[in-house]
C-alpha positions, 0 to 999 in steps of 0.5 A, a space after each residue: 500500500 502506498 499509504 503504508 509507505 508513509 506510515 513509517 520509515 522503511 527499513 530492512 533487517 537482513 542477515 547479509 552473509 551469515 550462513 545457516 549451520 544446522 543445529 550447531 551451537 548457534 541453533 537455527 536461522 529463520 529467514 522471513 521475507 515480506 512487507 509490513 506484516 512481516 516487519 511488524 508495522 506499529 508493534 514492538 519488535 518482540 511482538 513481530 510474528 517471526 520474533 514471537 515464533 522464535 521465542 516460542 521455539 526457544 521455550 521448546 529448547 529449539 534456538 532460532 535466530 529470526 532474520 527479516 528482509 521486509 519493509 512497509 509498503 513493499 510490493 512483489 517487485 520491491 521485495 525482489 529488489 530488496 532481497 538483492 540489496 540485502 545480500 541475504 545468502 543461504 542456506 537458511 533452515 526455514 524461510 517464509 514468504 508473505 507478500 502481495 497486499 500492496 500489489 492489490 492496494 495499488 491496483 497492480 495487474 494480477 498477472 504481475 503478482 503471479 509472475 513475481 510471486 513464482 520468482 520469489 517462491 523459487 528464491 525462497 526455496 533456493 535460500 532453503 538449500 533447494 528444499 521446499 519442505 523448509 519453506 512456508 507461504 503465509 497468506 495475505 491478511 484482509 485489511 478490509 474491515 480495519 478502521 483505516 479501511 472504513 475511514 478511507 471509505 474503501 469497499 470491504 467486499 471488493 478488498 476481500 474478493 481481490 485478496 481471496 484471488 491473490 491468495 488462491 494464486 499463492 496457494 496454487 503455486 505453493 502446492 505445485 512446488 510442495 510448499 506449505 501454505 499457512 492460511 491466516 486470512 480467516 483469522 485476520 477477518 476476526 478483527 471485524 469483531 475484536 478491535 484488539 486484533 488491530 494495532 494502534 494505527 488502525 490498519 496493521 495487526 496487533 501483537 495479539 493477532 500475530 500470536 494467533 498467526 504463530 499458533 497456526 504455523 507453530 506445529 509445522 515449524 516445530 516438527 520441521 526443525 525437530 525432523 532434522 
């Protein structure tokens, strides 16, 4: 979303040249690729879902260092450029991909999303040492019922339908590449009845919402790492 770009100073946390060393004394390294939903716009660092995920894994005696390459406002093409600039290098033990809301918000062609999502997912698999089992795609949340959307008089039904289309594309591509698809979109729609699921900016998820996302992906990630 163009407006998201104005809500905060864009920044990237990247691993640069650090390589993953499977279950050595330093533990695992998890690379999270995305936009504002991954960087955790408007929440404390500890409330970002990749950080919450790592913290919970440590409670299960699995040390994970989260590495985030994401910036508020990024579209698929901007994430592609951001990855290049970050100089992120694998292999990583786990890689996640959550991207597309800004494509939808800006009205970009769906074909562009499909093409660039394929490119990003292939890059994510490459980061995971070529193993699609160690990659997961997180669906795009629905912002249509947020106070921001209501204030801007945005069409919630239109947003939901378009995001469902984007997510259907992402899920189809993920399945074709044997990548786990985590569908958090229905959970995000719970914000319509629970304002505590929205951050103070009236648009992005709160830490509470991110906790619900972690609940959905946790068993998959835990079993993945324990299977090494």
